[in-house]
TISEMI-461814 format. One record per residue: residue number from 0; residue in one letter; x, y, z of N, C-alpha, C, O in turn. Coordinates in Angstrom, 1 decimal. Atoms other than C-alpha are relative to their C-alpha. Layout:
PT,nr,rest,n_px,n_py,n_pz,ca_px,ca_py,ca_pz,c_px,c_py,c_pz,o_px,o_py,o_pz
PT,NUM,a,X,Y,Z,X,Y,Z,X,Y,Z,X,Y,Z $
...
# end
This chain:
PT,nr,rest,n_px,n_py,n_pz,ca_px,ca_py,ca_pz,c_px,c_py,c_pz,o_px,o_py,o_pz
PT,0,x,0.4,-0.4,-1.2,59.0,-31.0,-83.5,-1.4,0.4,0.2,-1.9,1.4,-0.4 $
PT,1,x,1.5,-0.1,-0.2,55.3,-31.2,-82.3,-0.1,1.0,1.3,0.5,0.7,2.4 $
PT,2,x,0.3,-1.0,-0.9,54.1,-28.1,-80.3,-1.5,-0.5,0.6,-2.5,-0.5,-0.1 $
PT,3,x,1.3,0.3,-0.7,51.3,-29.1,-77.7,-0.4,1.1,0.7,0.3,2.0,1.2 $
PT,4,x,0.7,-1.0,-0.7,48.8,-26.9,-76.3,-0.4,-0.2,1.4,-1.0,-1.3,1.6 $
PT,5,x,0.4,0.4,-1.4,48.3,-26.7,-72.6,-1.6,0.6,0.1,-2.0,1.6,-0.4 $
PT,6,x,1.4,-0.3,-0.2,44.5,-26.6,-71.6,-0.1,0.9,1.2,0.5,0.6,2.3 $
PT,7,x,0.2,-1.0,-1.1,43.6,-23.7,-69.4,-1.3,-0.1,0.7,-2.3,0.3,0.1 $
PT,8,x,1.2,0.2,-0.8,41.1,-24.4,-66.7,-0.4,1.2,0.7,0.2,1.7,1.7 $
PT,9,x,0.5,-1.3,-0.8,39.1,-21.4,-65.8,-0.8,-0.3,1.1,-1.7,-1.2,1.1 $
PT,10,x,0.9,0.2,-1.1,37.5,-21.0,-62.5,-1.1,1.1,-0.2,-0.9,2.3,-0.4 $
PT,11,x,1.3,-0.9,0.3,34.0,-19.5,-62.9,-0.2,0.9,1.3,-0.3,0.3,2.4 $
PT,12,x,0.2,-0.7,-1.0,33.5,-16.5,-60.8,-1.6,-0.1,0.5,-2.6,-0.1,-0.2 $
PT,13,x,1.3,0.3,-0.7,30.7,-17.0,-58.2,-0.3,1.3,0.8,0.5,1.5,1.7 $
PT,14,x,0.3,-1.1,-0.8,29.2,-13.7,-56.9,-0.5,-0.3,1.4,-1.3,-1.1,1.7 $
PT,15,x,0.3,0.2,-1.4,29.1,-13.4,-53.2,-0.8,1.1,0.5,-0.7,2.2,-0.1 $
PT,16,x,0.8,-1.0,-0.6,26.6,-11.5,-51.0,0.0,-0.3,1.4,0.3,-1.4,1.9 $
PT,17,x,0.1,0.1,-1.5,26.2,-10.7,-47.3,-1.3,0.0,0.3,-2.1,0.7,-0.3 $
PT,18,x,1.3,0.1,-0.6,23.0,-11.7,-45.4,0.1,1.3,0.9,1.1,1.5,1.6 $
PT,19,x,0.2,-1.0,-0.9,21.7,-8.6,-43.6,-0.4,-0.4,1.4,-0.4,0.4,2.3 $
PT,20,x,0.4,0.3,-1.2,20.5,-10.5,-40.8,1.1,-0.8,0.8,1.1,-0.5,2.0 $
PT,21,x,-1.0,0.6,-0.6,23.5,-12.8,-39.8,1.5,0.5,-0.4,2.5,0.2,0.2 $
PT,22,x,-1.3,-0.5,0.5,26.3,-11.1,-41.8,0.8,-1.0,-0.6,2.0,-0.7,-0.7 $
PT,23,x,-0.7,1.1,0.6,27.4,-14.4,-43.3,0.1,0.3,-1.4,-0.8,0.8,-2.0 $
PT,24,x,-0.2,-0.1,1.4,28.8,-14.3,-46.8,-0.2,-1.3,-0.8,0.5,-2.2,-0.5 $
PT,25,x,0.3,1.2,0.8,27.4,-16.8,-49.3,-0.2,0.3,-1.4,-0.5,1.5,-1.7 $
PT,26,x,0.2,-0.4,1.4,27.0,-17.1,-53.0,-1.4,0.4,-0.1,-2.4,0.0,0.5 $
PT,27,x,1.2,-0.8,0.3,24.3,-14.9,-54.5,-1.2,-1.0,-0.1,-2.3,-0.8,0.4 $
PT,28,x,1.2,0.8,0.2,22.1,-17.8,-55.6,-0.6,-0.8,1.0,-1.6,-1.4,0.9 $
PT,29,x,0.4,0.7,-1.0,21.8,-19.3,-52.3,-0.8,0.9,1.1,-1.1,0.5,2.2 $
PT,30,x,0.6,-1.0,-0.8,20.2,-16.1,-50.8,-1.2,0.4,-0.7,-1.4,0.1,-1.8 $
PT,31,x,1.2,-0.5,0.5,16.8,-14.4,-51.2,0.1,1.5,-0.1,0.2,2.1,1.0 $
PT,32,x,-0.2,-1.4,0.3,17.0,-10.9,-52.7,-1.4,0.8,0.3,-2.6,0.4,0.0 $
PT,33,x,1.1,-1.0,-0.4,14.7,-8.1,-51.3,0.5,1.3,-0.8,1.7,1.6,-0.8 $
PT,34,x,-0.3,-1.1,0.8,14.5,-5.1,-53.6,-0.9,1.2,0.3,-2.1,1.1,0.5 $
PT,35,x,0.8,-1.2,-0.2,13.4,-1.5,-53.1,-0.3,0.7,-1.5,0.6,1.1,-2.2 $
PT,36,x,0.5,-0.7,1.3,11.4,-0.1,-56.1,-0.9,1.2,0.2,-1.3,1.5,1.3 $
PT,37,x,0.9,-1.0,-0.2,9.2,2.7,-56.8,-1.4,-0.3,0.6,-2.0,0.5,1.3 $
PT,38,x,1.4,0.5,-0.6,6.1,0.6,-55.8,0.1,-0.4,1.4,-0.9,-0.5,2.0 $
PT,39,x,-0.1,0.4,-1.4,7.6,-0.5,-52.5,1.1,-1.0,0.1,1.9,-1.3,-0.8 $
PT,40,x,-1.2,1.1,-0.3,9.9,-3.2,-51.1,-0.7,-1.3,-0.3,-1.8,-1.6,0.2 $
PT,41,x,0.7,1.3,0.2,9.2,-6.7,-52.5,1.2,-1.0,-0.2,2.4,-0.7,-0.3 $
PT,42,x,-1.0,1.0,0.3,11.0,-10.0,-53.0,0.2,-0.3,-1.4,-0.8,-0.3,-2.1 $
PT,43,x,-0.5,0.1,1.3,13.0,-10.5,-56.2,0.5,-1.4,-0.2,1.6,-1.8,0.0 $
PT,44,x,-0.5,1.3,0.3,13.0,-14.1,-57.2,1.0,-0.3,-1.0,1.8,-1.3,-0.9 $
PT,45,x,-0.9,0.2,1.1,15.0,-13.7,-60.4,1.3,0.6,0.4,2.3,0.2,-0.2 $
PT,46,x,-1.4,-0.7,-0.4,17.7,-11.5,-58.6,0.5,1.0,-0.9,1.6,1.5,-0.9 $
PT,47,x,-0.6,-0.9,1.1,17.8,-9.2,-61.6,-1.0,1.2,-0.1,-1.0,1.9,-1.1 $
PT,48,x,1.0,-1.2,0.1,14.9,-6.6,-60.9,0.8,1.2,0.4,1.6,1.3,1.3 $
PT,49,x,-0.7,-1.3,-0.2,16.0,-3.0,-61.1,-0.3,0.6,1.4,-1.4,0.4,1.9 $
PT,50,x,0.3,-0.4,-1.2,16.3,-1.4,-57.8,1.2,-0.1,1.1,2.2,-0.8,0.7 $
PT,51,x,-1.1,0.3,-1.1,18.5,-1.2,-54.5,-0.5,-1.4,0.6,-1.7,-1.5,0.9 $
PT,52,x,0.3,1.3,-0.6,18.7,-4.8,-53.2,0.8,-0.3,1.4,1.8,0.4,1.7 $
PT,53,x,-0.6,0.5,-1.1,19.6,-6.5,-50.0,-0.3,-1.6,0.0,-1.2,-2.1,-0.6 $
PT,54,x,0.1,1.4,0.0,20.0,-10.2,-49.3,-0.2,-0.7,1.3,0.4,-0.3,2.3 $
PT,55,x,0.1,0.7,-1.2,18.8,-12.7,-46.6,0.0,-1.5,-0.2,-0.4,-2.0,-1.3 $
PT,56,x,0.1,1.3,0.0,19.2,-16.3,-45.9,-1.5,-0.6,-0.2,-2.4,0.2,-0.2 $
PT,57,x,1.4,0.6,-0.1,16.1,-18.7,-46.1,-0.4,-0.4,1.4,-1.2,-1.3,1.5 $
PT,58,x,0.3,0.4,-1.4,16.1,-18.9,-42.3,-0.8,1.1,0.7,-0.5,2.2,0.5 $
PT,59,x,1.0,-0.9,-0.7,13.5,-17.4,-40.1,0.9,1.0,1.0,0.7,2.2,1.1 $
PT,60,x,-0.8,-0.8,-0.9,16.2,-16.2,-37.6,0.6,1.2,-0.7,0.6,2.3,-0.2 $
PT,61,x,-0.6,-1.1,0.8,17.9,-14.1,-40.3,-1.1,1.0,-0.4,-0.9,2.2,-0.3 $
PT,62,x,1.2,-0.9,0.3,14.5,-12.7,-41.4,-0.5,0.9,1.2,-0.8,2.1,1.0 $
PT,63,x,0.5,-0.7,-1.2,13.5,-11.7,-37.9,1.1,1.0,0.4,0.7,2.0,0.8 $
PT,64,x,-0.9,-1.0,-0.3,16.8,-10.0,-37.4,0.1,1.2,-1.0,0.3,2.4,-0.7 $
PT,65,x,0.0,-0.9,1.2,16.7,-8.4,-40.8,-1.1,1.1,0.1,-0.9,2.3,-0.1 $
PT,66,x,1.1,-0.9,-0.1,13.2,-7.0,-40.2,0.1,1.0,1.2,-0.6,2.0,1.2 $
PT,67,x,-0.1,-0.9,-1.1,14.3,-5.4,-37.0,0.9,1.3,-0.2,1.0,2.2,0.7 $
PT,68,x,-0.6,-1.3,0.4,16.3,-2.8,-38.8,1.2,-0.2,-1.1,1.6,0.7,-1.8 $
PT,69,x,-1.2,0.1,0.9,19.2,-4.3,-40.8,-0.5,0.1,-1.5,0.3,0.7,-2.3 $
PT,70,x,0.5,0.0,1.3,17.0,-4.6,-43.9,-0.4,1.4,-0.4,0.0,1.8,-1.5 $
PT,71,x,0.4,-1.4,0.3,15.6,-1.0,-43.8,1.3,0.8,-0.3,1.3,1.5,-1.2 $
PT,72,x,-1.2,-0.6,0.2,19.2,0.2,-43.4,0.7,-0.4,-1.3,1.2,0.5,-2.0 $
PT,73,x,-0.6,0.4,1.2,20.5,-1.8,-46.2,-0.6,0.4,-1.3,0.1,0.5,-2.4 $
PT,74,x,0.9,-0.4,1.2,17.8,-0.7,-48.6,-0.1,1.6,0.1,-0.5,2.2,-0.9 $
PT,75,x,0.0,-1.5,-0.1,18.1,2.9,-47.3,-1.5,0.5,-0.1,-1.8,1.5,-0.8 $
PT,76,x,1.4,-0.5,0.0,14.3,3.2,-46.8,-0.7,-0.5,1.4,-0.3,-1.5,2.0 $
PT,77,x,0.7,0.5,-1.4,11.9,3.0,-43.7,-1.2,-0.8,-0.7,-1.9,-0.4,-1.6 $
PT,78,x,0.9,0.9,0.5,9.7,0.0,-44.2,-1.3,0.4,0.3,-1.5,0.6,1.5 $
PT,79,x,1.2,-0.3,-0.4,6.0,0.7,-44.4,-0.7,-1.2,0.5,-0.2,-2.3,0.6 $
PT,80,x,0.7,1.1,-0.7,3.4,-1.3,-42.7,-0.4,-1.2,-1.1,-0.4,-2.4,-0.8 $
PT,81,x,0.5,0.9,1.1,2.3,-2.9,-46.1,1.2,-0.8,-0.4,1.1,-2.0,-0.7 $
PT,82,x,-1.1,0.8,0.3,5.9,-3.8,-46.9,0.5,-0.9,1.0,1.0,-2.0,0.7 $
PT,83,x,-0.5,0.9,-1.2,6.7,-5.3,-43.4,-0.9,-1.1,-0.1,-0.4,-2.2,0.2 $
PT,84,x,1.0,1.0,0.0,3.4,-7.3,-43.7,0.4,-1.0,-1.1,0.5,-2.2,-0.8 $
PT,85,x,-0.4,0.9,1.1,4.3,-8.8,-47.1,1.3,-0.9,0.3,1.4,-2.1,0.1 $
PT,86,x,-1.5,0.7,-0.4,8.0,-9.6,-45.9,-0.4,-1.0,1.1,0.0,-2.2,1.1 $
PT,87,x,0.3,1.0,-1.2,6.5,-11.2,-42.6,-0.7,-1.1,-0.6,-0.3,-2.2,-0.4 $
PT,88,x,0.7,1.1,0.5,4.0,-13.4,-44.5,0.9,-0.9,-0.8,0.6,-2.1,-0.9 $
PT,89,x,-0.8,0.8,0.7,6.8,-14.6,-46.7,1.0,-0.7,1.0,1.4,-1.9,0.8 $
PT,90,x,-0.8,0.5,-1.0,9.0,-15.1,-43.6,-0.7,-1.2,0.7,0.0,-2.2,1.1 $
PT,91,x,0.8,1.0,-0.7,6.2,-17.3,-42.0,-0.2,-1.1,-1.0,-0.6,-2.2,-0.6 $
PT,92,x,0.1,1.3,0.9,6.1,-19.5,-45.1,1.4,-0.8,0.0,1.4,-1.9,-0.6 $
PT,93,x,-1.2,0.7,-0.1,9.8,-20.4,-44.5,-0.1,-1.1,1.0,-0.9,-0.9,2.0 $
PT,94,x,0.1,1.0,-0.8,10.3,-23.7,-42.9,0.8,0.3,1.5,1.7,1.1,1.5 $
PT,95,x,-0.7,-0.1,-1.3,11.4,-23.9,-39.1,1.4,-0.7,-0.1,1.5,-1.8,-0.7 $
PT,96,x,-1.2,0.5,-0.2,15.0,-24.6,-38.4,-0.1,-1.3,0.9,-0.6,-1.2,2.0 $
PT,97,x,0.0,1.1,-0.8,15.4,-28.1,-37.3,1.1,-0.1,1.1,2.3,0.0,0.8 $
PT,98,x,-0.8,0.1,-1.0,16.9,-28.5,-33.9,0.5,1.3,0.8,1.0,1.3,1.9 $
PT,99,x,-0.6,-1.2,-0.4,17.8,-24.8,-33.3,-1.0,0.4,1.3,-0.5,0.8,2.4 $
PT,100,x,0.9,-0.3,-1.0,14.7,-24.1,-31.2,0.0,-0.9,1.1,-0.2,-0.5,2.3 $
PT,101,x,0.0,0.9,-1.0,14.8,-27.3,-29.3,1.4,0.1,0.8,1.4,-0.1,2.0 $
PT,102,x,-1.3,-0.2,-0.6,18.5,-26.7,-28.5,0.0,1.1,1.0,0.5,1.0,2.1 $
PT,103,x,0.2,-0.9,-0.9,17.8,-23.5,-26.9,-0.6,-0.2,1.2,-0.1,0.2,2.3 $
PT,104,x,0.8,0.3,-1.3,15.2,-24.7,-24.6,0.6,-0.9,0.7,0.4,-0.9,2.0 $
PT,105,x,-0.7,1.1,-0.9,17.3,-27.7,-23.4,1.0,0.7,0.7,1.2,0.5,1.9 $
PT,106,x,-1.1,-0.6,-0.6,20.3,-25.4,-22.7,-0.3,0.8,1.1,0.6,1.1,1.9 $
PT,107,x,0.3,-1.1,-0.8,18.3,-22.9,-20.7,-0.4,-0.4,1.4,-0.7,0.4,2.2 $
# end
């Protein structure tokens, strides 16, 4: 009598994070991490820097909503002018969403 082994297919765990701008939940790797450190608030491209972190989509709308208060609340710190300027310069480097601005003007 021959004993056969069943192969076990394991599902890899994908960490989920919530965008502080729109509150959507997505995989961690699809989001941009902002971290609070002793030096201030900065963007963490590796996602592994020590400090309290918060996540945002790579969409300007989420960044605009996040910078109005959600980000500072998630990081539990008041954003300084220098921190805000650095984050806004990164936000301005993000591409515009195709169709979202045009649709709002057409429907108005």
